[in-house]
N, C-alpha and C positions, 0 to 999 in steps of 0.2 A: 478396274485394274488403278483407279483411279481413288477409287476408292478402301481400297488396301492400308493404305499410308493415314484415311482419316480413321480410319478402325483402330488403325495400333495406336495413335493421336487420342481419343478418346478410349481407351480401354488402358494408356499409361497413366488417361487422368482423374482417370477413375477407380484406380489402384491404386493413387497417391493419396487421392480422397479417404479411400477403406483403411490404407496404414498411418492416416493424422492420428493426432490423442485427441481426445474426447474434450472440451473443456469445463477445466475446476470451475465446478460453483459450490458456492457457501449459505448459508442458511445464514439471514439477515432478522435484525431482530422486528423487523418488518414484515414477518411471516413468507417471506417471499425470497426464493432461491437468483442467487447476483452471483454473475462471472466476471469478478474483480479483477483481470488482470486485460478485461477485451476492453479499448477506451471508444468504441464506436465511431461516434463524429467529437469525439473529444483529443484535441492534442498531444495527450500524455492519460498513463492511470499514477495518482498517488496516493499508495497505502502507507498510513496511518497507524504505528503496530501499537497498543496502548494494554493493561490491564489494570482492574481497578484493585489489585491486592498488589500493585508496584504506589508507591507513597511521589516515587520523582515524576508519574503520568500527570498529577493532580496538577501541577501548577502551571502544564503545555497547554490542558486540556483550551484557556482563554483565546491561546494566541492561532493551536487547531482549529479550532472555532470561526476562527476570524479567514485564520487562509483559504480551507472549507467555506466561509461565507464568495471570499473574497476572487477565486477561483474555479467555481463550478461551472460559472456558461463556459471553460475553455480545456480543461479539466477532470475525467473524473476520480473523485476522492472518494475513498474506504474508509472507513475506520478500524483495525481488525485485530480481534479477540485471539491471542493464536495461544493461550494458556490451559494447559489440557486439563484442568481442573474445572471452564471456562461451564456456563451454562448461556443458554440465550437470553433465560429472564434475568441471570447477573450480566449479562449484556444487556440489556435493559434498562434495568435500574438503573447502571451505568453512565447509561446514555442521555439519561431521564433527567437527573444530577443537575448533568454538567451541562442542557443543553446543545448534545449532539448536532449538529446540522446535515452531517456526511447520512448518507447510509451506515449503520453497520456490522457485520459481518463476523461469525462466530469458523475459526479454524482450530476446532477443538482437537482433531487429529493432523492438527502441524503439516498441514501437506501446500498451503501458501509458505509459508514461513520457513520452510526449506525447501521452497523452490526459486524464493528469492533471495534464501541468506540470512532472514530477520534473525535477532539473539537478543536483541533488548529492546524494554521499554520504558518509553516509547522513544520510537526508530519508525525515519521515514525512508519509505522508497521509490523515487519516480521514476516511471517507465516510459517509455517510446511506445507507441499502437504495436507495433512490431515487438514486445514482449524484452526488447535491452534495459540493461539498468543503468540509469541515465545519473541518480543520485541515488546513496544510501548511509544511512549518518543521520543525526543531531537534524532539529526543527532549530535552535540559534543554540548558546553558548552558555543559558543561567546554570547548569550548573558544569565543574569544571573535571568535577570527579565523581566517585557513588554519593557521594555524599557531601562535597565539598560546590554550595552553593550561594550563588553570588545573588546579589540584592536584584540587580538585573541583567536582562542581555544585552549583550552587546553587539552580536554579532545576528543578523534574517538569515542562515545558511539555507533557509529552507528554501528564504521567500526569493535569492537569490538562485537558487539552481532555477527556479519555475522559471523567476522571469528572466533568465538563459534561454533554458529548452523552449517556450513559446516564442524566441524573439528567434531562433533558428541560430543561435550561438552554443557552441559547449560549455558544460558548466565546469565552471575555474577549482570548484575545491570540488569535485564529485565523492567522494568519502571522508567527513569529518566522522570522528568515531562519535556514536551517540554511549551518551552517561542513565544509568538508569540501573533500569533487576531484566536478571534472567529471563527468557520469556522461560514461564517455568514447564519443567514435565520434554524442552522440546530436547531429541536426540538426533 
């Protein structure tokens, strides 16, 4: 009689595993498949949506690289190309040209962009290890509108969000609007 409850518990657990969605994997420019929503041992996941076809992306690349280098020990950082016209070769060329230090992923089918609600490049999405969106928006205020660029950024929105999450605090401004280009072909 004691085995019946244990057997029911095991069957319930096993059916939950079978019903779970498969982990989203994307091709990286390193030739490997990556699970961009998996934090592993890190405290958060940072997805930065970029495009070599968007002129707004280029001025942000030094800051994106600096953030990736500074936070990589605590945050899983991925640059994501979600334009429907992107190829691994073009993403690799963009990464080489910009000396990208994070993993670079190709989301040509835009599954990841749709799942986290990304629509602009450049746009950052910061997730908890459980997959909750903690921050979605701009890297900083270098652009105040689609074509309205300042000489220098006066805020550090993404860094502030990362620092808050890593110190266990809520993000003060979780959705400052990103300025840039719409992700090409996003449906």
